C-alpha positions as a Python dict, from the first residue, in 0.01 Angstrom:
ca = {
    (1, 'X'): (0, 0, 0),
    (2, 'X'): (-76, 343, -38),
    (3, 'X'): (235, 636, -58),
    (4, 'X'): (226, 810, 281),
    (5, 'X'): (200, 1183, 148),
    (6, 'X'): (492, 1390, 253),
    (7, 'X'): (270, 1613, 444),
    (8, 'X'): (144, 1346, 687),
    (9, 'X'): (526, 1304, 701),
    (10, 'X'): (553, 1638, 807),
    (11, 'X'): (269, 1666, 1048),
    (12, 'X'): (413, 1330, 1208),
    (13, 'X'): (752, 1498, 1268),
    (14, 'X'): (593, 1839, 1412),
    (15, 'X'): (380, 1606, 1650),
    (16, 'X'): (677, 1384, 1762),
    (17, 'X'): (898, 1761, 1804),
    (18, 'X'): (607, 1913, 1940),
    (19, 'X'): (555, 1645, 2191),
    (20, 'X'): (944, 1595, 2305),
    (21, 'X'): (987, 1964, 2363),
    (22, 'X'): (681, 1966, 2661),
    (23, 'X'): (818, 1677, 2815),
    (24, 'X'): (1176, 1890, 2810),
    (25, 'X'): (1018, 2182, 2899),
    (26, 'X'): (837, 2042, 3196),
    (27, 'X'): (1077, 1761, 3354),
    (28, 'X'): (1426, 1899, 3180),
    (29, 'X'): (1641, 1640, 2922),
    (30, 'X'): (1759, 1409, 3145),
    (31, 'X'): (1448, 1351, 3386),
    (32, 'X'): (1283, 1230, 3005),
    (33, 'X'): (1289, 927, 2886),
    (34, 'X'): (1205, 816, 2563),
    (35, 'X'): (889, 615, 2692),
    (36, 'X'): (748, 967, 2851),
    (37, 'X'): (815, 1123, 2450),
    (38, 'X'): (596, 820, 2330),
    (39, 'X'): (352, 866, 2597),
    (40, 'X'): (315, 1185, 2542),
    (41, 'X'): (320, 1164, 2125),
    (42, 'X'): (39, 889, 2167),
    (43, 'X'): (303, 718, 1900),
    (44, 'X'): (463, 361, 1902),
    (45, 'X'): (841, 345, 1921),
    (46, 'X'): (872, 212, 1575),
    (47, 'X'): (649, 581, 1421),
    (48, 'X'): (865, 759, 1645),
    (49, 'X'): (1221, 640, 1568),
    (50, 'X'): (1165, 607, 1206),
    (51, 'X'): (1216, 994, 1247),
    (52, 'X'): (1443, 1027, 1541),
    (53, 'X'): (1710, 809, 1700),
    (54, 'X'): (1687, 944, 2093),
    (55, 'X'): (1660, 1219, 2278),
    (56, 'X'): (1983, 1359, 2154),
    (57, 'X'): (1864, 1391, 1829),
    (58, 'X'): (1529, 1517, 1907),
    (59, 'X'): (1656, 1800, 2110),
    (60, 'X'): (1926, 1876, 1856),
    (61, 'X'): (1654, 1929, 1592),
    (62, 'X'): (1451, 2160, 1823),
    (63, 'X'): (1811, 2338, 1857),
    (64, 'X'): (1841, 2366, 1497),
    (65, 'X'): (1477, 2432, 1406),
    (66, 'X'): (1468, 2735, 1611),
    (67, 'X'): (1708, 2880, 1538),
    (68, 'X'): (1715, 2843, 1172),
    (69, 'X'): (1368, 3045, 1136),
    (70, 'X'): (1561, 3348, 1339),
    (71, 'X'): (1844, 3334, 1135),
    (72, 'X'): (1623, 3321, 796),
    (73, 'X'): (1397, 3611, 983),
    (74, 'X'): (1739, 3863, 1020),
    (75, 'X'): (1855, 3748, 704),
    (76, 'X'): (1518, 3878, 508),
    (77, 'X'): (1598, 4187, 726),
    (78, 'X'): (1941, 4274, 654),
    (79, 'X'): (1798, 4259, 244),
    (80, 'X'): (1577, 4593, 301),
    (81, 'X'): (1711, 4868, 253),
    (82, 'X'): (1748, 4985, 561),
    (83, 'X'): (1664, 4716, 802),
    (84, 'X'): (1359, 4805, 1045),
    (85, 'X'): (1492, 4942, 1325),
    (86, 'X'): (1594, 4694, 1644),
    (87, 'X'): (1317, 4709, 1853),
    (88, 'X'): (1037, 4659, 1567),
    (89, 'X'): (1279, 4422, 1446),
    (90, 'X'): (1363, 4207, 1783),
    (91, 'X'): (963, 4237, 1877),
    (92, 'X'): (874, 4153, 1529),
    (93, 'X'): (1080, 3811, 1509),
    (94, 'X'): (1115, 3707, 1876),
    (95, 'X'): (667, 3754, 1857),
    (96, 'X'): (694, 3543, 1545),
    (97, 'X'): (916, 3241, 1742),
    (98, 'X'): (714, 3273, 2036),
    (99, 'X'): (346, 3286, 1862),
    (100, 'X'): (473, 2955, 1671),
    (101, 'X'): (525, 2793, 1967),
    (102, 'X'): (252, 2891, 2202),
    (103, 'X'): (0, 2618, 2169),
    (104, 'X'): (304, 2410, 2394),
    (105, 'X'): (206, 2486, 2716),
    (106, 'X'): (318, 2385, 3041),
    (107, 'X'): (137, 2438, 3454),
    (108, 'X'): (-39, 2716, 3216),
    (109, 'X'): (259, 2873, 3119),
    (110, 'X'): (409, 2904, 2755),
    (111, 'X'): (686, 2557, 2750),
    (112, 'X'): (912, 2745, 2521),
    (113, 'X'): (1093, 2978, 2731),
    (114, 'X'): (1162, 2700, 2986),
    (115, 'X'): (1288, 2478, 2714),
    (116, 'X'): (1562, 2721, 2653),
    (117, 'X'): (1661, 2719, 2947),
    (118, 'X'): (1672, 2349, 2957),
    (119, 'X'): (1868, 2358, 2643),
    (120, 'X'): (2146, 2602, 2770),
    (121, 'X'): (2184, 2360, 3087),
    (122, 'X'): (2187, 2066, 2854),
    (123, 'X'): (2480, 2189, 2636),
    (124, 'X'): (2710, 2266, 2995),
    (125, 'X'): (2762, 1892, 2967),
    (126, 'X'): (2645, 1760, 2609),
    (127, 'X'): (2900, 1858, 2349),
    (128, 'X'): (2774, 1688, 2038),
    (129, 'X'): (2443, 1966, 2145),
    (130, 'X'): (2681, 2280, 2252),
    (131, 'X'): (2789, 2197, 1908),
    (132, 'X'): (2482, 2233, 1746),
    (133, 'X'): (2422, 2548, 1885),
    (134, 'X'): (2764, 2707, 1881),
    (135, 'X'): (2664, 2668, 1478),
    (136, 'X'): (2294, 2790, 1524),
    (137, 'X'): (2398, 3118, 1719),
    (138, 'X'): (2748, 3196, 1482),
    (139, 'X'): (2474, 3211, 1174),
    (140, 'X'): (2219, 3445, 1371),
    (141, 'X'): (2508, 3644, 1493),
    (142, 'X'): (2592, 3717, 1136),
    (143, 'X'): (2295, 3748, 1004),
    (144, 'X'): (2252, 4074, 1294),
    (145, 'X'): (2596, 4155, 1184),
    (146, 'X'): (2464, 4224, 818),
    (147, 'X'): (2163, 4410, 999),
    (148, 'X'): (2367, 4623, 1156),
    (149, 'X'): (2584, 4702, 849),
    (150, 'X'): (2298, 4801, 696),
    (151, 'X'): (2248, 5042, 927),
    (152, 'X'): (2543, 5161, 902),
    (153, 'X'): (2517, 5177, 546),
    (154, 'X'): (2201, 5382, 566),
    (155, 'X'): (2380, 5655, 878),
    (156, 'X'): (2092, 5497, 1111),
    (157, 'X'): (2355, 5408, 1384),
    (158, 'X'): (2695, 5531, 1410),
    (159, 'X'): (2998, 5336, 1253),
    (160, 'X'): (3282, 5354, 1477),
    (161, 'X'): (3137, 5004, 1648),
    (162, 'X'): (3203, 4683, 1514),
    (163, 'X'): (2875, 4480, 1355),
    (164, 'X'): (2908, 4199, 1596),
    (165, 'X'): (2947, 4402, 1872),
    (166, 'X'): (2603, 4491, 1853),
    (167, 'X'): (2470, 4194, 1675),
    (168, 'X'): (2582, 4007, 2066),
    (169, 'X'): (2452, 4271, 2233),
    (170, 'X'): (2074, 4264, 2058),
    (171, 'X'): (2104, 3875, 2104),
    (172, 'X'): (2184, 3902, 2444),
    (173, 'X'): (1839, 4122, 2523),
    (174, 'X'): (1684, 3866, 2370),
    (175, 'X'): (1771, 3570, 2589),
    (176, 'X'): (1723, 3768, 2867),
    (177, 'X'): (1415, 3873, 2811),
    (178, 'X'): (1334, 3484, 2783),
    (179, 'X'): (1525, 3387, 3088),
    (180, 'X'): (1282, 3637, 3220),
    (181, 'X'): (977, 3497, 3106),
    (182, 'X'): (1110, 3156, 3227),
    (183, 'X'): (1142, 3272, 3597),
    (184, 'X'): (900, 3513, 3628),
    (185, 'X'): (626, 3460, 3386),
    (186, 'X'): (533, 3566, 3041),
    (187, 'X'): (543, 3897, 2931),
    (188, 'X'): (401, 4039, 2628),
    (189, 'X'): (700, 4124, 2331),
    (190, 'X'): (644, 4510, 2367),
    (191, 'X'): (793, 4511, 2693),
    (192, 'X'): (1149, 4460, 2517),
    (193, 'X'): (1031, 4635, 2203),
    (194, 'X'): (939, 4997, 2413),
    (195, 'X'): (1262, 4940, 2621),
    (196, 'X'): (1445, 4937, 2328),
    (197, 'X'): (1347, 5186, 2159),
    (198, 'X'): (1356, 5419, 2477),
    (199, 'X'): (1764, 5281, 2495),
    (200, 'X'): (1823, 5335, 2121),
    (201, 'X'): (1634, 5683, 2100),
    (202, 'X'): (1818, 5864, 2446),
    (203, 'X'): (2002, 6193, 2342),
    (204, 'X'): (2310, 6326, 2473),
    (205, 'X'): (2641, 6255, 2418),
    (206, 'X'): (2682, 6112, 2062),
    (207, 'X'): (2768, 6218, 1757),
    (208, 'X'): (2580, 6362, 1462),
    (209, 'X'): (2385, 6059, 1289),
    (210, 'X'): (2474, 5862, 1552),
    (211, 'X'): (2123, 5790, 1692),
    (212, 'X'): (1847, 5559, 1529),
    (213, 'X'): (1562, 5592, 1388),
}
């Protein structure tokens, strides 16, 4: 029997994750059955269960994959000296995250923002998923904190603010922007980038060396 290549296995896994993401974004986690996922990806139950045991494992994998890629991007930025300014960094990472899922569309709109809202809702009643989200969120916060330390060491940002406070604020701006897209429709990442550039470039009331860029 011919051996299945790793490339084929990875492509099949990607197919299942993307199909499940569409289903969850379209109908929500509880209203989606595994039969819905099977129909979406046009695969047999055996083919899908070879990779994932059920809906909980599917949504957990989607969350872990997304947060993992975001964390890696910020860790890469933290290794630069100095790191890119916040507006450029956020636009770059969010742009890549959205572009990687741009083929996923529900009712003519990108599915990813809707999926994020569905995940948040599910974490309120699913402790296992909440734990995955907390772990992923914590790793992203830590990576952002290292970026902030890089800003402070380079004299780009005032040093009297805890890096974690800045990290939480930047993450909040991204999550809020995603929520807006889910509620009000798509908007280019340049909107967020321009807003952050304007806010971080404000003058007045700060000490010397407290301004960015």
